[in-house]
LONULUM-894853 format. One record per residue: y, x, z of N, C-alpha, C in turn; residue number from 1. Coordinates in nm, 2 decimals. Last residue first. Layout:
BEGIN
(rec (Y,X,Z),(Y,X,Z),(Y,X,Z),NUM)
...
***
This chain:
BEGIN
(rec (10.11,3.41,-6.88),(10.06,3.37,-6.76),(9.99,3.40,-6.67),224)
(rec (10.22,3.53,-7.08),(10.13,3.61,-7.04),(10.07,3.57,-6.87),223)
(rec (10.39,3.42,-7.40),(10.38,3.38,-7.28),(10.22,3.44,-7.22),222)
(rec (10.43,3.43,-7.66),(10.42,3.58,-7.57),(10.44,3.54,-7.44),221)
(rec (10.25,3.16,-7.77),(10.33,3.27,-7.79),(10.35,3.38,-7.72),220)
(rec (10.03,2.97,-7.71),(10.09,3.03,-7.60),(10.21,3.12,-7.62),219)
(rec (9.98,2.70,-7.89),(9.99,2.85,-7.88),(10.08,2.89,-7.81),218)
(rec (9.68,2.49,-7.77),(9.87,2.49,-7.78),(9.88,2.67,-7.83),217)
(rec (9.41,2.43,-7.98),(9.44,2.52,-7.87),(9.64,2.52,-7.88),216)
(rec (9.21,2.14,-8.08),(9.30,2.22,-8.07),(9.38,2.30,-7.98),215)
(rec (8.86,2.13,-8.06),(8.96,2.05,-8.01),(9.08,2.22,-8.04),214)
(rec (8.64,2.23,-8.06),(8.65,2.12,-8.17),(8.78,2.10,-8.16),213)
(rec (8.58,2.42,-7.85),(8.58,2.50,-8.01),(8.65,2.37,-8.12),212)
(rec (8.45,2.29,-7.61),(8.60,2.32,-7.63),(8.63,2.36,-7.79),211)
(rec (8.23,2.18,-7.62),(8.25,2.12,-7.72),(8.43,2.19,-7.73),210)
(rec (8.16,2.28,-7.39),(8.06,2.32,-7.48),(8.11,2.27,-7.59),209)
(rec (8.31,2.18,-7.18),(8.34,2.32,-7.24),(8.25,2.37,-7.37),208)
(rec (8.32,1.87,-7.17),(8.24,1.94,-7.16),(8.27,2.10,-7.23),207)
(rec (8.65,1.72,-7.08),(8.54,1.74,-7.18),(8.44,1.82,-7.13),206)
(rec (8.86,1.50,-6.94),(8.81,1.61,-6.91),(8.69,1.63,-7.06),205)
(rec (9.21,1.36,-6.85),(9.10,1.39,-6.95),(9.03,1.50,-6.95),204)
(rec (9.43,1.42,-6.66),(9.31,1.27,-6.67),(9.19,1.29,-6.72),203)
(rec (9.52,1.73,-6.47),(9.47,1.63,-6.61),(9.41,1.49,-6.55),202)
(rec (9.60,1.78,-6.23),(9.65,1.80,-6.36),(9.65,1.75,-6.46),201)
(rec (9.46,1.75,-5.96),(9.48,1.62,-6.09),(9.58,1.67,-6.18),200)
(rec (9.39,1.99,-5.89),(9.29,1.93,-5.94),(9.35,1.82,-6.06),199)
(rec (9.69,2.09,-5.85),(9.59,2.22,-5.91),(9.47,2.11,-6.00),198)
(rec (9.86,1.92,-5.73),(9.87,1.97,-5.86),(9.76,2.04,-5.94),197)
(rec (9.67,1.81,-5.50),(9.68,1.75,-5.60),(9.75,1.82,-5.72),196)
(rec (9.59,1.92,-5.25),(9.54,2.01,-5.43),(9.58,1.92,-5.53),195)
(rec (9.75,1.81,-5.05),(9.71,1.95,-5.10),(9.66,1.98,-5.25),194)
(rec (9.74,1.55,-5.11),(9.84,1.61,-5.17),(9.82,1.74,-5.19),193)
(rec (9.43,1.40,-5.19),(9.53,1.47,-5.12),(9.63,1.51,-5.19),192)
(rec (9.34,1.08,-5.32),(9.39,1.24,-5.37),(9.52,1.31,-5.26),191)
(rec (9.26,0.86,-5.34),(9.29,0.92,-5.21),(9.30,1.08,-5.22),190)
(rec (9.12,0.89,-5.61),(9.13,0.79,-5.56),(9.15,0.87,-5.40),189)
(rec (9.15,0.98,-5.97),(9.11,1.06,-5.82),(9.20,0.95,-5.72),188)
(rec (9.02,0.94,-6.25),(9.13,0.87,-6.17),(9.05,0.93,-6.06),187)
(rec (8.94,1.09,-6.60),(8.94,1.10,-6.43),(9.02,1.05,-6.38),186)
(rec (8.78,1.01,-6.89),(8.89,0.98,-6.80),(8.87,1.03,-6.65),185)
(rec (8.60,1.21,-7.10),(8.58,1.14,-6.95),(8.71,1.11,-6.92),184)
(rec (8.50,1.20,-7.47),(8.56,1.24,-7.32),(8.55,1.15,-7.21),183)
(rec (8.39,1.06,-7.66),(8.34,1.21,-7.66),(8.42,1.26,-7.51),182)
(rec (8.42,0.74,-7.51),(8.35,0.80,-7.64),(8.32,0.98,-7.59),181)
(rec (8.47,0.76,-7.22),(8.58,0.74,-7.34),(8.52,0.81,-7.47),180)
(rec (8.38,0.69,-6.91),(8.36,0.74,-7.06),(8.42,0.67,-7.13),179)
(rec (8.54,0.79,-6.64),(8.53,0.69,-6.71),(8.50,0.75,-6.84),178)
(rec (8.51,0.91,-6.34),(8.47,0.93,-6.44),(8.44,0.83,-6.53),177)
(rec (8.64,0.91,-5.99),(8.59,0.83,-6.09),(8.58,0.86,-6.25),176)
(rec (8.60,1.05,-5.70),(8.63,1.07,-5.84),(8.57,0.98,-5.90),175)
(rec (8.73,0.95,-5.40),(8.66,0.91,-5.49),(8.71,0.96,-5.64),174)
(rec (8.77,1.07,-5.05),(8.81,1.10,-5.17),(8.71,1.05,-5.28),173)
(rec (8.86,1.01,-4.71),(8.76,0.97,-4.82),(8.82,0.97,-4.97),172)
(rec (8.97,1.35,-4.59),(9.02,1.23,-4.64),(8.86,1.17,-4.74),171)
(rec (8.94,1.59,-4.35),(8.88,1.48,-4.44),(8.94,1.35,-4.49),170)
(rec (9.14,1.87,-4.41),(9.13,1.76,-4.29),(9.05,1.64,-4.41),169)
(rec (9.02,2.11,-4.57),(9.09,2.03,-4.55),(9.07,1.90,-4.48),168)
(rec (8.93,2.46,-4.46),(8.87,2.34,-4.45),(9.00,2.20,-4.44),167)
(rec (9.06,2.73,-4.71),(9.06,2.65,-4.54),(9.02,2.52,-4.57),166)
(rec (8.99,3.08,-4.71),(8.97,2.95,-4.73),(8.98,2.86,-4.63),165)
(rec (9.20,3.39,-4.81),(9.06,3.31,-4.71),(9.06,3.15,-4.79),164)
(rec (9.30,3.50,-5.00),(9.31,3.58,-4.87),(9.20,3.49,-4.78),163)
(rec (9.33,3.33,-5.20),(9.38,3.50,-5.24),(9.28,3.52,-5.11),162)
(rec (9.20,3.03,-5.13),(9.29,3.11,-5.18),(9.27,3.25,-5.19),161)
(rec (9.03,2.76,-5.13),(8.97,2.87,-5.15),(9.12,2.95,-5.17),160)
(rec (8.92,2.48,-4.94),(9.02,2.56,-5.01),(9.01,2.68,-5.03),159)
(rec (8.70,2.18,-4.91),(8.73,2.33,-4.88),(8.82,2.38,-4.96),158)
(rec (8.62,1.87,-4.80),(8.68,1.95,-4.93),(8.72,2.07,-4.86),157)
(rec (8.39,1.60,-4.79),(8.42,1.73,-4.75),(8.48,1.81,-4.86),156)
(rec (8.29,1.37,-4.94),(8.31,1.42,-4.80),(8.33,1.50,-4.71),155)
(rec (8.33,1.18,-5.19),(8.32,1.28,-5.12),(8.35,1.29,-4.98),154)
(rec (8.16,0.98,-5.45),(8.23,0.99,-5.33),(8.20,1.14,-5.28),153)
(rec (8.17,0.96,-5.77),(8.14,1.02,-5.70),(8.20,1.05,-5.58),152)
(rec (8.09,0.71,-6.03),(8.21,0.71,-5.91),(8.13,0.83,-5.82),151)
(rec (8.10,0.69,-6.37),(8.05,0.76,-6.27),(8.17,0.74,-6.13),150)
(rec (7.96,0.48,-6.64),(8.12,0.56,-6.57),(8.07,0.57,-6.42),149)
(rec (7.73,0.39,-6.73),(7.79,0.50,-6.78),(7.90,0.57,-6.73),148)
(rec (7.74,0.16,-6.57),(7.69,0.12,-6.68),(7.77,0.27,-6.77),147)
(rec (7.79,0.32,-6.29),(7.82,0.19,-6.30),(7.83,0.18,-6.49),146)
(rec (7.61,0.50,-6.05),(7.64,0.51,-6.19),(7.67,0.36,-6.21),145)
(rec (7.75,0.71,-5.82),(7.71,0.58,-5.84),(7.75,0.56,-6.01),144)
(rec (7.67,0.93,-5.56),(7.71,0.93,-5.69),(7.68,0.78,-5.74),143)
(rec (7.79,1.05,-5.25),(7.72,0.97,-5.30),(7.78,0.95,-5.45),142)
(rec (7.88,1.33,-5.12),(7.83,1.22,-5.05),(7.73,1.10,-5.17),141)
(rec (7.95,1.64,-5.21),(7.90,1.50,-5.27),(7.83,1.40,-5.19),140)
(rec (8.21,1.83,-5.11),(8.07,1.81,-5.13),(8.08,1.67,-5.15),139)
(rec (8.40,2.08,-5.33),(8.40,1.92,-5.26),(8.23,1.90,-5.24),138)
(rec (8.62,2.35,-5.33),(8.50,2.32,-5.32),(8.50,2.17,-5.26),137)
(rec (8.85,2.48,-5.53),(8.82,2.41,-5.40),(8.67,2.37,-5.46),136)
(rec (8.87,2.74,-5.68),(8.99,2.70,-5.61),(8.97,2.60,-5.50),135)
(rec (8.68,3.04,-5.77),(8.65,2.88,-5.71),(8.79,2.84,-5.62),134)
(rec (8.61,3.20,-6.06),(8.71,3.18,-5.93),(8.70,3.04,-5.88),133)
(rec (8.33,3.25,-6.19),(8.44,3.18,-6.23),(8.50,3.19,-6.05),132)
(rec (8.06,3.35,-6.19),(8.15,3.45,-6.22),(8.30,3.38,-6.18),131)
(rec (7.88,3.15,-6.17),(7.90,3.21,-6.05),(8.00,3.29,-6.07),130)
(rec (7.91,3.01,-6.41),(7.97,2.95,-6.32),(7.98,3.05,-6.16),129)
(rec (7.95,3.25,-6.65),(7.86,3.19,-6.57),(7.93,3.12,-6.48),128)
(rec (8.19,3.25,-6.95),(8.15,3.29,-6.80),(8.06,3.17,-6.72),127)
(rec (8.35,3.20,-7.20),(8.22,3.12,-7.18),(8.15,3.19,-7.06),126)
(rec (8.69,3.24,-7.19),(8.53,3.27,-7.21),(8.46,3.21,-7.14),125)
(rec (8.89,3.10,-7.09),(8.87,3.09,-7.24),(8.73,3.14,-7.25),124)
(rec (8.91,2.92,-6.76),(8.91,3.05,-6.85),(8.84,3.01,-7.00),123)
(rec (9.04,2.77,-6.50),(9.01,2.76,-6.63),(9.04,2.88,-6.70),122)
(rec (8.90,2.76,-6.18),(9.00,2.84,-6.24),(8.98,2.82,-6.42),121)
(rec (8.76,2.50,-6.06),(8.71,2.65,-6.09),(8.85,2.68,-6.19),120)
(rec (8.58,2.28,-5.83),(8.70,2.30,-5.90),(8.76,2.43,-5.93),119)
(rec (8.26,2.16,-5.81),(8.38,2.31,-5.78),(8.50,2.27,-5.90),118)
(rec (8.08,1.97,-5.62),(8.22,1.98,-5.74),(8.27,2.09,-5.72),117)
(rec (7.74,1.92,-5.51),(7.87,1.99,-5.46),(7.99,1.98,-5.66),116)
(rec (7.50,1.94,-5.48),(7.57,1.83,-5.45),(7.69,1.88,-5.42),115)
(rec (7.29,2.13,-5.58),(7.38,2.16,-5.47),(7.43,2.07,-5.43),114)
(rec (7.24,1.93,-5.81),(7.14,2.01,-5.74),(7.19,2.04,-5.62),113)
(rec (7.48,1.87,-5.95),(7.35,1.78,-5.90),(7.26,1.81,-5.81),112)
(rec (7.77,1.97,-5.96),(7.65,2.05,-5.94),(7.58,1.95,-5.87),111)
(rec (8.05,1.99,-6.18),(7.96,1.90,-6.09),(7.84,1.89,-6.08),110)
(rec (8.31,2.19,-6.23),(8.15,2.17,-6.26),(8.08,2.10,-6.14),109)
(rec (8.64,2.19,-6.42),(8.52,2.12,-6.29),(8.39,2.16,-6.35),108)
(rec (8.92,2.37,-6.40),(8.81,2.30,-6.46),(8.73,2.25,-6.37),107)
(rec (9.28,2.36,-6.34),(9.13,2.37,-6.29),(9.05,2.29,-6.39),106)
(rec (9.50,2.63,-6.38),(9.47,2.47,-6.40),(9.32,2.46,-6.40),105)
(rec (9.59,2.90,-6.34),(9.54,2.81,-6.23),(9.51,2.67,-6.27),104)
(rec (9.68,3.01,-6.58),(9.52,3.01,-6.56),(9.52,2.93,-6.44),103)
(rec (9.84,2.88,-6.87),(9.86,2.89,-6.72),(9.70,2.87,-6.66),102)
(rec (9.73,2.84,-7.11),(9.78,2.97,-7.09),(9.82,2.99,-6.93),101)
(rec (9.55,2.61,-7.14),(9.46,2.76,-7.20),(9.57,2.88,-7.16),100)
(rec (9.67,2.44,-6.96),(9.54,2.52,-6.91),(9.49,2.63,-7.01),99)
(rec (9.90,2.44,-7.02),(9.90,2.47,-6.90),(9.76,2.50,-6.85),98)
(rec (9.94,2.40,-7.30),(9.98,2.52,-7.26),(9.93,2.53,-7.12),97)
(rec (9.62,2.19,-7.40),(9.77,2.23,-7.37),(9.81,2.41,-7.34),96)
(rec (9.38,2.12,-7.61),(9.39,2.23,-7.49),(9.55,2.29,-7.51),95)
(rec (9.41,1.75,-7.71),(9.41,1.91,-7.72),(9.43,1.99,-7.60),94)
(rec (9.35,1.43,-7.85),(9.33,1.55,-7.74),(9.33,1.69,-7.77),93)
(rec (9.35,1.37,-8.10),(9.43,1.27,-7.99),(9.44,1.35,-7.90),92)
(rec (9.13,1.50,-8.25),(9.32,1.48,-8.28),(9.39,1.44,-8.19),91)
(rec (8.89,1.43,-8.13),(8.93,1.57,-8.16),(9.09,1.61,-8.19),90)
(rec (8.91,1.17,-8.14),(8.92,1.23,-7.99),(8.95,1.36,-8.02),89)
(rec (9.07,0.96,-8.33),(8.99,1.06,-8.36),(9.00,1.18,-8.23),88)
(rec (9.28,0.82,-8.32),(9.15,0.76,-8.32),(9.04,0.84,-8.29),87)
(rec (9.65,0.84,-8.25),(9.51,0.86,-8.31),(9.36,0.84,-8.24),86)
(rec (9.83,0.80,-8.10),(9.78,0.73,-8.20),(9.66,0.74,-8.28),85)
(rec (9.88,1.04,-7.94),(9.84,0.88,-7.88),(9.76,0.78,-8.01),84)
(rec (9.83,1.33,-7.95),(9.85,1.23,-8.06),(9.77,1.07,-8.01),83)
(rec (9.77,1.50,-7.72),(9.87,1.56,-7.85),(9.92,1.43,-7.90),82)
(rec (9.68,1.45,-7.38),(9.73,1.39,-7.50),(9.80,1.46,-7.60),81)
(rec (9.46,1.74,-7.26),(9.62,1.67,-7.26),(9.61,1.57,-7.39),80)
(rec (9.20,1.82,-7.07),(9.25,1.79,-7.19),(9.40,1.72,-7.17),79)
(rec (9.00,2.07,-6.87),(9.09,1.96,-6.89),(9.20,1.94,-7.03),78)
(rec (8.65,2.10,-6.87),(8.78,2.12,-6.91),(8.86,2.00,-6.95),77)
(rec (8.33,2.18,-6.70),(8.43,2.02,-6.77),(8.56,2.10,-6.80),76)
(rec (8.05,2.31,-6.74),(8.18,2.29,-6.71),(8.23,2.19,-6.78),75)
(rec (7.78,2.08,-6.61),(7.83,2.14,-6.71),(7.99,2.19,-6.68),74)
(rec (7.62,1.89,-6.45),(7.59,2.05,-6.46),(7.62,2.09,-6.59),73)
(rec (7.75,1.62,-6.62),(7.72,1.70,-6.49),(7.65,1.83,-6.51),72)
(rec (7.87,1.57,-6.87),(7.96,1.54,-6.74),(7.86,1.64,-6.66),71)
(rec (7.67,1.59,-7.09),(7.83,1.61,-7.12),(7.92,1.62,-7.00),70)
(rec (7.45,1.48,-6.94),(7.45,1.66,-6.98),(7.60,1.69,-7.01),69)
(rec (7.41,1.23,-6.71),(7.40,1.27,-6.87),(7.50,1.45,-6.86),68)
(rec (7.10,1.22,-6.55),(7.24,1.26,-6.50),(7.29,1.31,-6.67),67)
(rec (6.82,1.18,-6.51),(6.90,1.11,-6.59),(7.04,1.14,-6.57),66)
(rec (6.73,1.47,-6.38),(6.75,1.44,-6.51),(6.81,1.31,-6.58),65)
(rec (6.81,1.37,-6.12),(6.89,1.45,-6.20),(6.91,1.47,-6.32),64)
(rec (6.62,1.17,-6.09),(6.76,1.13,-6.11),(6.83,1.25,-6.17),63)
(rec (6.39,1.33,-6.13),(6.43,1.20,-6.25),(6.57,1.15,-6.22),62)
(rec (6.42,1.47,-5.88),(6.38,1.53,-5.99),(6.45,1.43,-6.13),61)
(rec (6.40,1.23,-5.69),(6.52,1.32,-5.72),(6.54,1.40,-5.86),60)
(rec (6.12,1.16,-5.77),(6.22,1.10,-5.77),(6.39,1.13,-5.78),59)
(rec (6.00,1.37,-5.65),(6.01,1.33,-5.79),(6.10,1.25,-5.80),58)
(rec (6.10,1.37,-5.38),(6.13,1.47,-5.45),(6.10,1.43,-5.57),57)
(rec (5.99,1.14,-5.32),(6.15,1.13,-5.31),(6.19,1.25,-5.39),56)
(rec (5.73,1.19,-5.30),(5.78,1.10,-5.39),(5.93,1.10,-5.41),55)
(rec (5.72,1.39,-5.11),(5.68,1.43,-5.26),(5.72,1.32,-5.37),54)
(rec (5.73,1.25,-4.89),(5.84,1.35,-4.93),(5.81,1.38,-5.08),53)
(rec (5.56,1.04,-4.91),(5.70,1.03,-4.93),(5.78,1.12,-4.95),52)
(rec (5.33,1.22,-4.91),(5.31,1.11,-5.03),(5.46,1.08,-5.00),51)
(rec (5.40,1.30,-4.64),(5.35,1.40,-4.72),(5.36,1.34,-4.87),50)
(rec (5.36,1.04,-4.52),(5.43,1.11,-4.46),(5.48,1.22,-4.61),49)
(rec (5.04,0.99,-4.52),(5.18,0.92,-4.60),(5.30,0.92,-4.58),48)
(rec (4.94,1.20,-4.44),(4.96,1.19,-4.56),(5.04,1.09,-4.62),47)
(rec (5.04,1.16,-4.16),(5.06,1.28,-4.21),(5.06,1.26,-4.36),46)
(rec (4.86,0.92,-4.13),(5.03,0.88,-4.14),(5.07,1.06,-4.17),45)
(rec (4.61,0.97,-4.15),(4.67,0.88,-4.27),(4.82,0.90,-4.23),44)
(rec (4.58,1.17,-3.93),(4.57,1.22,-4.05),(4.63,1.14,-4.19),43)
(rec (4.64,0.93,-3.75),(4.73,1.05,-3.75),(4.73,1.13,-3.88),42)
(rec (4.40,0.80,-3.77),(4.54,0.72,-3.79),(4.65,0.84,-3.82),41)
(rec (4.19,0.98,-3.71),(4.21,0.94,-3.87),(4.37,0.86,-3.88),40)
(rec (4.25,1.01,-3.43),(4.27,1.13,-3.55),(4.27,1.08,-3.72),39)
(rec (4.17,0.77,-3.37),(4.32,0.80,-3.34),(4.35,0.95,-3.46),38)
(rec (3.90,0.75,-3.41),(4.04,0.63,-3.51),(4.15,0.67,-3.46),37)
(rec (3.82,0.94,-3.26),(3.82,0.96,-3.44),(3.91,0.85,-3.51),36)
(rec (3.86,0.81,-3.02),(3.94,0.92,-3.07),(3.95,0.96,-3.24),35)
(rec (3.69,0.59,-3.01),(3.87,0.56,-3.04),(3.95,0.69,-3.09),34)
(rec (3.48,0.73,-3.06),(3.51,0.62,-3.18),(3.65,0.62,-3.15),33)
(rec (3.47,0.88,-2.81),(3.46,0.97,-2.93),(3.53,0.86,-3.08),32)
(rec (3.48,0.62,-2.66),(3.61,0.70,-2.65),(3.59,0.84,-2.79),31)
(rec (3.23,0.52,-2.72),(3.33,0.42,-2.75),(3.46,0.51,-2.75),30)
(rec (3.04,0.76,-2.63),(3.04,0.69,-2.79),(3.17,0.62,-2.84),29)
(rec (3.11,0.71,-2.38),(3.17,0.87,-2.45),(3.15,0.82,-2.61),28)
(rec (3.01,0.47,-2.30),(3.11,0.49,-2.28),(3.19,0.63,-2.37),27)
(rec (2.73,0.52,-2.40),(2.79,0.39,-2.46),(2.93,0.45,-2.45),26)
(rec (2.67,0.75,-2.22),(2.65,0.76,-2.33),(2.74,0.66,-2.44),25)
(rec (2.67,0.57,-1.99),(2.77,0.69,-2.03),(2.78,0.71,-2.14),24)
(rec (2.46,0.38,-2.00),(2.64,0.37,-1.99),(2.71,0.47,-2.01),23)
(rec (2.24,0.58,-2.00),(2.29,0.45,-2.09),(2.41,0.44,-2.09),22)
(rec (2.29,0.64,-1.74),(2.30,0.76,-1.85),(2.31,0.67,-1.98),21)
(rec (2.26,0.39,-1.61),(2.37,0.47,-1.60),(2.42,0.59,-1.67),20)
(rec (1.99,0.37,-1.69),(2.10,0.25,-1.73),(2.26,0.32,-1.70),19)
(rec (1.85,0.59,-1.58),(1.86,0.57,-1.73),(1.96,0.46,-1.77),18)
(rec (1.85,0.51,-1.31),(1.95,0.64,-1.34),(1.94,0.61,-1.50),17)
(rec (1.73,0.29,-1.31),(1.87,0.27,-1.28),(1.94,0.38,-1.34),16)
(rec (1.49,0.37,-1.40),(1.53,0.28,-1.43),(1.67,0.28,-1.43),15)
(rec (1.44,0.54,-1.16),(1.44,0.59,-1.28),(1.50,0.52,-1.39),14)
(rec (1.43,0.38,-0.92),(1.51,0.49,-0.91),(1.52,0.52,-1.10),13)
(rec (1.22,0.23,-1.00),(1.33,0.20,-0.97),(1.44,0.28,-0.98),12)
(rec (1.01,0.44,-0.98),(1.06,0.35,-1.12),(1.15,0.26,-1.11),11)
(rec (1.02,0.49,-0.72),(1.03,0.61,-0.81),(1.08,0.53,-0.96),10)
(rec (0.94,0.24,-0.60),(1.05,0.29,-0.56),(1.13,0.42,-0.66),9)
(rec (0.69,0.23,-0.68),(0.76,0.13,-0.71),(0.91,0.18,-0.71),8)
(rec (0.57,0.43,-0.54),(0.57,0.42,-0.68),(0.68,0.31,-0.77),7)
(rec (0.60,0.33,-0.29),(0.65,0.48,-0.32),(0.66,0.48,-0.46),6)
(rec (0.42,0.13,-0.28),(0.56,0.07,-0.26),(0.63,0.21,-0.29),5)
(rec (0.16,0.25,-0.34),(0.22,0.12,-0.45),(0.37,0.13,-0.42),4)
(rec (0.13,0.36,-0.09),(0.15,0.46,-0.22),(0.20,0.37,-0.33),3)
(rec (0.16,0.17,0.07),(0.21,0.27,0.06),(0.27,0.35,-0.03),2)
(rec (-0.13,0.07,0.02),(-0.01,-0.03,0.01),(0.12,0.06,0.01),1)
***
């Protein structure tokens, strides 16, 4: 009888231990499953973030590629009106005395890659943008395309002089470029007087690549 009781107690003990062990296995399995789900969720989020960055990059490249090459990422030179009655742009506008002979007249370079507009000193030579003298540098905040006309919102302006450069107090400035067949008409909203004479000297601009098609005013003996 004692022997039978002993065997029963041993059996009960083993059964209880097995249940505890099985319970631990189940708990561990559930924990592993939760951790695996969390890991998969983290991996999924990382992949999603990576894809978002990749897509943004692709969209940005496409957006840059959509910018017209006669306005963006090319030098723009100022034009004056020579014959207001002419319907031919190459006869109506020309490179006048201020631009051709007076060096501080500003040209532009709108860099969509660096999101900056450079107001550079006009030069007759086809120099690289890196070699040109920068008069002003604008940081681009937003570019809006309105049926081929462009509104460029600026959020910072820096002026470069012979000795140093100054950060101009921020005034929200907008460059409005309106397409007029061959040339672009520029209107500047909230134009700070600090850079008015250099930057806003001209209202019409064209890619420097077309400069040879326009007449140049004769400088005479002027050595500007």
